[in-house]
N, C-alpha and C positions, 0 to 999 in steps of 0.2 A: 124198408126195414133194414135192408142190407147196409145202406148208408148210415143209418142210426147205429147199426151194429159195428160198423167200421169206426165211427166216431167214438162210440163207447169203448171199443177195443183200444183205440189210440189213447183215449183218456185213461183207461186202466193201465196201459203200458207206461204212460207218462207218470201216473201216480206211483207205479212200481219203481220207476227210475228215481222219482223224488224220494220214495221210501228208502231205496238203496243208498241214495246220497245222505239221507238223514241217519241211516244206520252207520254209514262210514264216519259221518261227523260225530256220532255218539261214541263210536269206538276210538276215534281220534281224541275226543275230549277225555275219555277214560284213560287213554295212554298218556295224555298230557298231565292229567291229575296224578297218575302213578309216578311219572317222571318228576313232577314237582315234589311229591312226597319223598322220593329217593334222594333228590337234591337236598331237601331240608334235613333228612337223616344224615347224609354225608357231611353236611355243614356242621351239624351238631356233633357227630363223631369226631370230626377234625378239630372242632373247637375244644372238645373234651381232651383229645390227645395233646393239643397245643397247651392247654392249661396244665395237664399232668407233666409235660416236658418242662414248662416254665417253673412249676413248683419243685420239680426234682432238681433242676439246675440251681434254683435259689437255695434249696436245702444243702446241696453239695458245697456251694460257695460259703454258706453260713458255717458248715462244719469245718471247712478248710481255713477259715479266718484265724482261729486260735493257733493253728499250726504255722501259718504264715507269719503271724505276729511273733511267735516264739523263734522262728528261723531268723526273722529280721533282728530281733533282740540279740541273738547269738552272733549274727553278722556284725552288728554294731559293736559288740564286745571285742570281736576279733579285730575289727578296724581300729578300735581304740588301743588295743594291745600293740598292734603293728605300728601305729603312730608313735606310741611310747618308745618302742624299741628303735624306731628310726631316729627319733630325737636323741635317744641315748647314744646311738651309734654315731650320729653327727657330732655330738659333744665330745665323744672319745676321739674321733678323727681330728677335730679341731685342736684338742688338747695334745695329741700326738704331733700334729703339725707345729704347734707352738713350742713343744719340747725340742723337736728336731731343729727348728729355726733358731732357738736360743743357745743350742750347744755349739761348742767350738767346731768350726768346719775344718775337716782335715784337708790335706792338699788336694786329693782326688776323691771326693765323696762318691759313693756308689748310689746311695739313696739319700735324698735330701729334700729340701723345700725350695720351690721355685715359684715366682709370681707369674700368673698368666697375664694376658694382655690387658685385662681389667684391673690388675693389681691385686687380685685375690691369690692367697697362697695355695699351693697344691703340692702333693707329693710327686717327686720326679725321680726317675731312674736315669742318672747321668750316663751310665755305661751304655745303656740301650737307647738313650735319647728318646724316651717316651714317658708317659705318665705312669707312675708306680701304683701298684695296687696296694690296698691296705695290708693284705697278707704279706706282700714283699717288705713293706715298711716295718711291720711288726717282727717279721723274721729277722730282718737286718738289725733292728734294735735289740732283739733277744740275743742274737749272736754277738753283738757288740758288747752288751753288758756281761755276757758269759765270759768273754775274753778278758774283760777288765778284772774279774774276780780271781 
């Protein structure tokens, strides 16, 4: 009877061990299921945040487009005005160069017209032996006409 009792005790212990293993497995399965649910929830939250961020960014871009177009239009107007003024300035410069070149050259001119190496005329300060600025040329012309009057 003792041996049957021992065998039965060992069988019960074995079943208890198996039962504990099954309990641990059940707890692990419950933990895994919980973690999967948490993962899915996090993915969903992240997806919603991502969608909100993208929608917000698109909204901000859409709102800023008219402002950017307006700024671009203003910049284009400024560039067109600057281009016009530069063209007018260059015309005035060429006209001044032509006037100075066509006038009778005095014996020792201070400001006059000289051709560069390519043959293009340019304003020249003969006294300082360097290129004359437009301001110097205009001042020289103004003083010259003022003396003639």
